[in-house]
C-alpha positions as CSV (number, residue, x, y, z in Angstrom):
1,M,62.6,105.1,183.8
2,Y,61.8,102.0,181.9
3,G,59.6,100.9,184.2
4,L,57.2,103.6,183.6
5,L,57.0,103.1,180.3
6,L,56.4,99.5,180.9
7,L,53.1,100.2,183.4
8,A,52.3,103.1,179.8
9,T,52.6,99.6,177.6
10,A,51.3,97.7,180.2
11,I,47.8,100.3,180.5
12,V,48.0,101.1,176.6
13,F,47.4,97.2,175.6
14,E,44.8,96.8,178.7
15,V,43.0,99.7,176.9
16,I,42.9,97.4,174.0
17,G,41.6,94.3,175.8
18,T,38.6,95.7,177.2
19,S,38.0,97.3,174.1
20,A,38.3,94.2,171.8
21,L,36.3,92.4,174.8
22,R,33.5,94.3,174.4
23,A,34.1,93.9,169.7
24,S,34.0,89.9,171.2
25,E,30.7,89.9,171.9
26,G,30.4,87.6,174.9
27,F,33.7,86.2,172.9
28,S,31.8,84.7,169.9
29,R,34.1,86.8,167.6
30,L,36.8,85.2,166.9
31,W,38.9,87.0,165.7
32,P,38.7,90.5,169.1
33,S,38.7,87.1,171.7
34,V,42.2,86.8,170.2
35,V,42.1,90.4,170.9
36,V,41.7,90.3,173.7
37,A,43.3,86.8,175.6
38,V,46.6,88.4,173.4
39,S,46.2,92.0,174.5
40,Y,45.4,90.6,178.7
41,G,48.3,88.9,178.4
42,V,51.1,91.7,176.7
43,S,49.0,94.2,179.7
44,F,50.1,91.8,182.4
45,L,53.8,91.1,181.7
46,C,54.3,94.3,181.2
47,L,52.9,95.0,184.2
48,S,54.7,91.9,185.6
49,L,58.3,93.7,184.2
50,A,57.0,96.9,185.7
51,L,57.2,96.1,188.8
52,K,60.1,93.5,188.3
53,T,62.4,97.1,187.2
54,G,61.6,98.0,191.0
55,L,58.3,99.8,190.7
56,S,56.6,99.8,194.3
57,M,53.0,97.2,193.8
58,G,49.9,99.4,195.1
59,P,51.5,102.8,193.2
60,A,52.1,100.9,189.9
61,Y,48.5,99.0,189.9
62,A,46.6,102.0,191.1
63,I,48.4,104.2,188.2
64,W,47.5,100.9,185.8
65,S,43.8,100.5,187.1
66,G,43.3,104.4,188.0
67,V,44.3,105.2,184.3
68,G,43.7,102.3,182.2
69,T,40.0,103.2,184.1
70,A,40.1,106.9,182.5
71,L,41.2,105.4,179.1
72,I,38.3,103.1,178.9
73,T,35.9,105.5,179.7
74,I,37.6,107.8,177.5
75,V,37.4,105.1,174.4
76,G,33.6,104.4,175.5
77,L,32.4,108.0,174.6
78,Y,34.1,108.0,171.6
79,A,34.0,104.4,170.0
80,F,31.1,103.0,171.1
81,S,28.7,106.3,172.0
82,D,29.1,105.4,175.5
83,K,27.1,108.2,177.4
84,I,28.9,109.2,180.4
85,T,27.3,111.4,183.6
86,P,28.5,114.3,185.8
87,I,28.7,111.6,188.5
88,A,30.9,109.0,186.6
89,Y,32.6,112.4,185.4
90,A,33.3,112.9,189.3
91,G,34.1,109.1,189.8
92,I,36.9,109.4,187.0
93,A,38.5,112.6,188.8
94,V,37.6,110.4,192.6
95,I,39.9,108.1,191.0
96,I,42.3,110.1,189.4
97,L,43.0,111.8,193.1
98,G,42.9,108.3,195.0
99,V,46.0,107.6,192.0
100,V,47.9,110.6,192.9
101,L,47.3,109.9,196.7
102,V,48.9,106.6,196.7
103,N,51.8,107.7,194.7
104,L,52.0,111.0,197.2
105,G,52.2,108.5,200.2
106,G,53.5,105.3,198.9
107,G,56.4,106.0,196.1
108,G,57.3,104.7,193.0
109,A,60.5,102.5,193.8
110,H,61.7,100.6,196.8
């Protein structure tokens, strides 16, 4: 359970970092750039600690990247007024299906 909490924390910080990456305007703005570096650092630290608890690498990474992709798409839609096409929604559905399939096929712990 602790590994999943660390994985969820890694996802949240990855989404924060990616959101700040856009706000950093190519690392030309100091504070958003600092948020990017710190958030990505915390995200990778939490992901590595989650793996240390026994989560399998493939499923953990699939969850981290897949859920992160879906969440950052939602953040982009609401926070940055990004346009999401039906094809993009289908792509997100395929990513989520892929995460489910990886977990069904690989399990979550050693």
